[in-house]
N, C-alpha and C positions, 0 to 999 in steps of 0.2 A: 504494499500499499504506500502510495506517494504522500509524504507529509504535507506537501504544498499544493495538492490538488484541491480545487474549489469547485463546487457546483454553482449554478446560477444564483440560487437564493442566498447562499452564504456570501458570495461576492457582492450582491446588492446590500446585504446587511453590513458587510465590511466597509463598504462605501459610505453608508449612513453613519457608521461609527467613526470613521475618519473625519467626516464633516462635523459631527458633534464634538469630537475631540479638538478640532481646530477652533470651534466657537468657544469652548470652555477654556482652551489655551489663551485665546485672544483676551477673554475676560480676565483671566488670572494675570496676564502680562499687564493689562491696563491698571489693575488694582495694586499689584505688588512691586513692579519694577520701577525704580526711581529715576534712573539715568535715561535721558531722552534717546541717546544713540542706541542703547540696548533695547529700549522699548520699540523703536522703529524697526530694528533688526528682527526681534521676535514677532512683531506684527506682520512684517513681510514674510517670514517663514510660515507662520500659521495661516496667513491668507493664501499663500501659494498652495499649501497642503489642502486647504478647503476647496480651492478652485480646481486643482487637479483631481481631487476625489469626486467632485460634482461632475466634471467632464467625463471621467472614466465611467462613472455609474451611468450617465446618460448614454454614452456610446455602447455600453453593455445592454441597456434596455432596448436600444435601437436594433442591435444585433439579434437579440432574443425575439423581438417583434418580427424581424425579417424571417427568422428561422420558423416561427409559428405560422406566418402567412404562407410560406412555401410548403411547409410540412414535408421535408424530404424523407425518403425511406432510409437513408444512410446517414448516421451521425458524423461520418468522417468528411462529408462534403462542406459542412459549415463549421467554422471555428470562430470563437469569440475570445477576446483577451481582456484581462483586467490588470493593469499595471504590468503588462508584459507576460502575464501568466495565462496559459490556456485554460479555459473554463469548460467544464463538463456540462453538456446540455442534456444529459440523460434524464434529469428530473422533469424536463418539459415533456418528454414523450411518454412518460409513465403515467 
C-alpha cells in the first residue's frame, strides 16, 4: 500500500484543511507577530498557501467533473493530480 496515495474525497478534504490552516495562520500572525517585516513575510507565505490550495482544489473538482461527465470504462485513461500527486478516482465509480 502506498502511503501517499489519495482518493478524490481525501484530496478535497486536504485542500479544505490547507485553506483553513492558512486562514488560522494569518490570524495568528496578525495577532502575535510584532515585527512588520516578519508579519509581511508570514502573511505572504500563508496567503500563497491558501491561494495554491484553493486553485489545486478547484482544478481537482474540474477534473473529477470531466471524469463523471464522460464516465469512461477504464480508470487509466483519466488522471487527476493534486499538488503533483496522482489521485485515485476509484471512489467515483463505486
